Wavefront OBJ file of the C-alpha trace (Angstrom):
o trace
v 0.005 0.025 0.015
v 1.439 3.379 -1.097
v 1.759 6.097 1.529
v 0.607 8.649 -1.085
v -2.801 6.928 -1.462
v -5.756 8.723 0.111
v -6.372 7.642 3.657
v -9.366 5.526 4.393
v -9.442 6.506 8.044
v -12.683 8.135 9.152
v -13.008 11.895 9.447
v -16.818 12.200 9.458
v -16.916 12.179 13.292
v -15.380 15.682 13.295
v -18.761 16.870 11.938
v -20.400 15.160 14.881
v -18.008 16.935 17.254
v -18.772 20.252 15.605
v -22.513 19.776 15.679
v -22.469 18.722 19.369
v -20.072 21.367 20.528
v -21.621 24.261 18.630
v -25.172 23.116 18.370
v -26.438 24.489 21.657
v -27.183 21.059 23.166
v -25.838 21.334 26.807
v -28.044 18.439 27.995
v -26.565 16.226 25.300
v -22.910 17.217 25.606
v -22.834 16.704 29.382
v -23.984 13.832 31.533
v -25.266 10.370 30.639
v -26.442 11.383 27.200
v -23.032 12.729 26.271
v -21.377 9.619 27.646
v -23.567 7.322 25.524
v -22.952 9.337 22.349
v -19.241 9.612 22.973
v -18.951 5.854 23.201
v -20.234 5.631 19.692
v -17.819 8.255 18.475
v -14.551 7.433 20.247
v -15.171 5.305 23.334
v -14.652 8.216 25.703
v -16.108 8.238 29.205
v -17.406 11.872 28.837
v -17.945 14.375 26.087
v -17.296 17.944 27.202
v -17.039 20.545 24.478
v -13.291 21.136 25.221
v -12.502 17.465 24.752
v -14.493 17.377 21.457
v -12.618 20.329 20.049
v -9.238 18.972 20.928
v -10.095 15.543 19.593
v -11.411 17.042 16.351
v -8.068 18.818 15.752
v -6.065 15.700 16.551
v -7.926 13.476 14.105
v -7.076 15.768 11.224
v -3.531 14.385 11.263
v -4.573 11.314 9.306
v -1.071 10.394 8.135
v 0.174 9.883 11.675
v -2.963 7.881 12.627
v -2.677 5.766 9.531
v 0.939 5.075 10.127
v 0.132 3.908 13.632
v -2.414 1.449 12.313
v 0.019 0.180 9.668
v 2.745 -0.406 12.249
v 0.334 -2.279 14.499
v -0.887 -4.537 11.678
v 2.656 -5.073 10.474
v 3.873 -6.064 13.871
v 0.934 -8.458 14.404
v 1.652 -9.916 11.011
v 5.308 -10.414 11.733
v 4.571 -12.002 15.107
v 2.366 -14.444 13.201
v 5.204 -15.192 10.787
v 3.380 -13.765 7.781
v 6.084 -12.927 5.328
v 4.044 -12.293 2.148
v 4.000 -8.487 1.460
v 0.956 -8.792 -0.753
v -0.973 -10.673 1.902
v 0.026 -7.998 4.464
v -1.112 -5.268 2.151
v -4.526 -6.928 1.622
v -4.885 -7.522 5.331
v -4.125 -3.887 6.066
v -6.529 -2.642 3.365
v -9.291 -4.790 4.698
v -8.525 -3.808 8.299
v -8.653 -0.110 7.588
v -11.720 -0.415 5.422
v -13.538 -2.376 8.057
v -12.602 0.232 10.702
v -13.800 3.044 8.436
v -17.133 1.322 7.711
v -17.925 0.568 11.365
v -16.881 3.965 12.570
v -18.849 5.744 9.846
v -21.937 3.798 10.885
v -21.462 4.417 14.612
v -21.005 8.192 13.956
v -24.092 8.334 11.745
v -26.115 6.737 14.555
v -24.642 9.260 16.959
v -25.801 12.092 14.650
v -29.284 10.616 14.465
v -29.418 10.301 18.267
v -28.317 13.934 18.726
v -31.055 15.066 16.350
v -33.667 13.111 18.280
v -32.506 14.538 21.604
v -32.461 18.100 20.190
v -36.158 17.799 19.466
v -36.922 16.202 22.832
v -34.059 16.659 25.352
v -33.673 14.004 28.081
v -34.658 14.898 31.658
v -31.798 16.189 33.798
v -32.061 13.337 36.277
v -31.779 10.478 33.777
v -29.089 7.911 34.555
v -28.708 7.017 30.898
v -28.032 3.530 29.393
v -26.088 0.995 31.411
v -22.620 -0.127 30.315
v -23.856 -3.609 29.596
v -26.661 -2.212 27.406
v -24.253 0.016 25.513
v -21.850 -2.856 24.932
v -24.611 -4.699 23.040
v -25.936 -1.556 21.337
v -22.550 -0.500 19.902
v -22.192 -3.830 18.126
v -25.471 -3.326 16.352
v -24.924 0.346 15.660
v -21.633 -0.256 13.791
v -23.455 -2.506 11.311
v -26.146 0.091 10.436
v -25.154 1.014 6.898
v -28.560 2.243 5.665
v -30.230 5.550 6.590
v -33.229 3.620 7.719
v -31.329 1.482 10.120
v -29.261 4.473 11.414
v -32.509 6.369 12.030
v -33.948 3.392 13.863
v -30.937 2.924 16.130
v -30.828 6.691 16.739
v -34.417 6.602 18.034
v -33.640 3.567 20.151
v -30.582 5.157 21.800
v -32.400 8.487 22.376
v -35.276 6.652 23.978
v -32.962 4.729 26.223
v -31.115 7.877 27.228
v -34.424 9.553 28.081
v -35.756 6.571 29.987
v -33.340 3.727 30.855
v -34.668 0.196 30.428
v -37.026 1.299 27.704
v -35.531 -1.273 25.346
v -34.661 -4.833 26.437
v -31.679 -6.665 24.975
v -34.238 -9.017 23.370
v -35.734 -6.085 21.451
v -32.282 -4.919 20.308
v -31.660 -8.431 18.959
v -35.052 -8.438 17.235
v -34.240 -5.090 15.509
v -30.784 -6.332 14.470
v -32.321 -9.108 12.318
v -35.446 -7.372 11.237
v -36.181 -7.938 7.579
v -38.505 -6.058 5.193
v -41.406 -8.524 5.425
v -41.364 -8.653 9.231
v -41.076 -4.843 9.367
v -44.155 -4.470 7.240
v -45.980 -7.075 9.366
v -44.967 -5.182 12.565
v -46.094 -1.856 11.056
v -49.474 -3.274 10.170
v -49.950 -4.871 13.567
v -48.807 -1.817 15.541
v -51.042 0.492 13.406
v -53.935 -1.319 15.070
v -52.620 -0.870 18.596
v -54.122 1.420 21.201
v -52.365 2.498 24.377
v -49.233 0.850 22.921
v -50.308 -2.443 24.450
v -53.424 -3.852 22.765
v -54.514 -4.373 19.125
v -58.050 -4.309 17.672
v -57.988 -6.832 14.859
v -60.609 -8.199 12.478
v -62.587 -11.154 13.903
v -61.794 -13.071 10.781
v -58.451 -12.498 9.013
v -57.542 -13.970 5.637
v -55.292 -13.481 2.651
v -52.274 -11.210 2.918
v -53.377 -9.875 6.289
v -53.448 -13.372 7.723
v -49.895 -13.886 6.421
v -48.720 -10.653 8.023
v -50.317 -11.399 11.380
v -48.957 -14.941 11.412
v -45.508 -13.527 10.654
v -45.912 -11.082 13.503
v -46.899 -13.886 15.810
v -43.972 -16.042 14.753
v -41.692 -13.044 15.370
v -42.968 -12.899 18.928
v -44.969 -9.655 18.642
v -48.334 -11.174 19.603
v -49.919 -14.369 20.855
v -51.944 -16.836 18.926
v -54.131 -15.015 16.351
v -57.261 -16.840 17.508
v -56.791 -16.205 21.172
v -58.141 -12.864 22.429
v -57.631 -10.941 25.648
v -60.520 -9.802 27.752
v -59.673 -6.041 28.080
v -61.149 -4.177 31.041
v -61.161 -0.469 31.757
v -63.123 1.619 34.209
v -64.772 4.874 33.145
v -63.609 7.676 35.428
v -65.786 9.594 37.852
v -66.902 11.788 34.938
v -67.821 8.718 32.923
v -64.924 9.036 30.481
v -62.322 6.627 29.078
v -59.679 7.568 26.541
v -58.023 5.162 24.056
v -54.954 6.375 22.178
v -53.971 5.155 18.698
v -50.779 7.193 18.543
v -52.010 10.749 18.258
v -55.537 9.659 17.279
v -57.818 9.297 20.268
v -61.164 7.609 20.918
v -63.166 8.896 23.854
v -65.984 6.852 25.342
v -68.586 8.552 27.510
v -71.003 6.691 29.692
v -71.922 5.658 33.214
v -69.392 6.943 35.795
v -67.050 4.333 37.317
v -68.464 1.500 35.264
v -66.007 -1.231 34.127
v -66.277 -1.836 30.380
v -65.032 -5.072 28.811
v -64.304 -6.187 25.199
v -62.004 -8.632 23.351
v -58.761 -7.486 21.849
v -55.236 -8.880 21.131
v -52.394 -8.389 23.610
v -49.005 -7.138 22.309
v -45.782 -8.653 23.600
v -42.972 -6.805 25.336
v -41.044 -6.595 22.124
v -44.104 -5.166 20.375
v -44.588 -2.581 23.067
v -40.951 -1.518 22.941
v -41.019 -1.416 19.145
v -44.011 0.919 18.991
v -42.137 4.237 19.560
v -39.365 3.074 17.209
v -41.571 2.129 14.313
v -43.977 5.008 14.896
v -46.779 3.352 12.919
v -49.533 5.345 11.278
v -52.826 4.679 13.142
v -55.146 2.423 11.199
v -58.528 4.021 10.524
v -59.949 0.513 10.219
v -58.710 -0.366 13.692
v -60.229 2.876 15.167
v -63.521 1.987 13.513
v -63.391 -1.563 14.913
v -62.893 -0.203 18.480
v -65.831 2.219 17.995
v -67.992 -0.743 16.960
v -66.943 -2.715 20.008
v -67.704 0.231 22.303
v -71.128 0.711 20.674
v -72.043 -2.807 21.900
v -71.634 -1.741 25.514
v -74.959 -0.437 26.879
v -73.337 1.673 29.504
v -71.574 3.789 26.894
v -73.750 6.639 25.546
v -71.391 8.588 23.260
v -68.183 8.057 21.412
v -65.925 10.891 20.134
v -62.783 11.012 18.015
v -59.995 13.585 18.097
v -56.292 14.037 18.962
v -54.598 12.940 22.135
v -51.441 13.945 23.917
v -49.882 11.696 26.638
v -47.425 13.165 29.176
v -46.329 12.200 32.639
v -48.605 9.173 32.555
v -51.778 11.238 31.736
v -53.633 11.357 28.469
v -55.618 14.386 27.327
v -57.901 14.646 24.321
v -58.809 17.717 22.301
v -60.501 18.695 19.026
v -63.206 16.057 19.658
v -66.001 15.203 17.249
v -68.884 12.914 18.042
v -68.872 9.808 15.800
v -71.705 7.993 17.511
v -74.407 8.697 20.084
v -76.936 6.300 21.575
v -80.475 7.141 20.776
v -82.652 7.653 23.825
v -84.957 4.801 24.593
v -88.513 5.882 23.887
v -90.858 5.831 26.880
v -94.557 4.825 26.774
v -96.892 7.812 27.137
v -99.600 7.789 29.613
l 1 2 3 4 5 6 7 8 9 10 11 12 13 14 15 16 17 18 19 20 21 22 23 24 25 26 27 28 29 30 31 32 33 34 35 36 37 38 39 40 41 42 43 44 45 46 47 48 49 50 51 52 53 54 55 56 57 58 59 60 61 62 63 64 65 66 67 68 69 70 71 72 73 74 75 76 77 78 79 80 81 82 83 84 85 86 87 88 89 90 91 92 93 94 95 96 97 98 99 100 101 102 103 104 105 106 107 108 109 110 111 112 113 114 115 116 117 118 119 120 121 122 123 124 125 126 127 128 129 130 131 132 133 134 135 136 137 138 139 140 141 142 143 144 145 146 147 148 149 150 151 152 153 154 155 156 157 158 159 160 161 162 163 164 165 166 167 168 169 170 171 172 173 174 175 176 177 178 179 180 181 182 183 184 185 186 187 188 189 190 191 192 193 194 195 196 197 198 199 200 201 202 203 204 205 206 207 208 209 210 211 212 213 214 215 216 217 218 219 220 221 222 223 224 225 226 227 228 229 230 231 232 233 234 235 236 237 238 239 240 241 242 243 244 245 246 247 248 249 250 251 252 253 254 255 256 257 258 259 260 261 262 263 264 265 266 267 268 269 270 271 272 273 274 275 276 277 278 279 280 281 282 283 284 285 286 287 288 289 290 291 292 293 294 295 296 297 298 299 300 301 302 303 304 305 306 307 308 309 310 311 312 313 314 315 316 317 318 319 320 321 322 323 324 325 326 327 328 329 330 331 332 333 334
């Protein structure tokens, strides 16, 4: 390998350093969030702006860094009694290329994470991801070569930074082997989910929808298709219960404190953790199916649809429009 050849060592991480140090993101640069992002960039234990700037200047000297890698590989090759110069050159080329690819992927995920946290900064008291969790996450992040995967892993890391233990190692493994067909099946299933935990599916499923739901079941997102869960919820003291399909809300109004019941499908832990990552579009058909189920409960008098916002464990609805109202029972005159 000729010393005059362009270096293959990564330099894109300097852009990450610049965006973090100059982007006005103090909650990201410091603390657990910064520690997690820095591990993707350079394995540092903290990521203050001064460290970022110094490291950004140092990495510009690519020739010295490249020489260091060449010497390390050459020494390892000599120790292994590899005397073929061409073999050594190919080994070095592959080694550097592999480092470049993995580092580029890690840094791209770091950028996606920073963008997510800029829109919704983590709370100041978050402890951030554990070291064990980050050890597993880093291995997956360095393989994320597509924009879609990088965006996915960026949302995952941002979610784990905001709320540790949001994503189990089982869910990380699921995402690492997620193929197109399973992703489409998951998106269809989760589009029918309310409150991120239960799905309202057709009573009879056939054709391509059956194939997708069966694939979702085999992937561990739901239980048996023909086994339903008896869902129970109590109307509050004002006689109201809110069901959230993402940002779409269904509001049931009826007898105060009455417990309503209907059949639905339970979503697994992986499915619940995937919901904020996939961010499925709510299914109008699923919303309509829930409305139909609620109409069959005599204690419910009115059903409305609108938008919902969930924060701090509370769900509020607004912009409501009545989609169904029970007709009053006529009384005999005289």
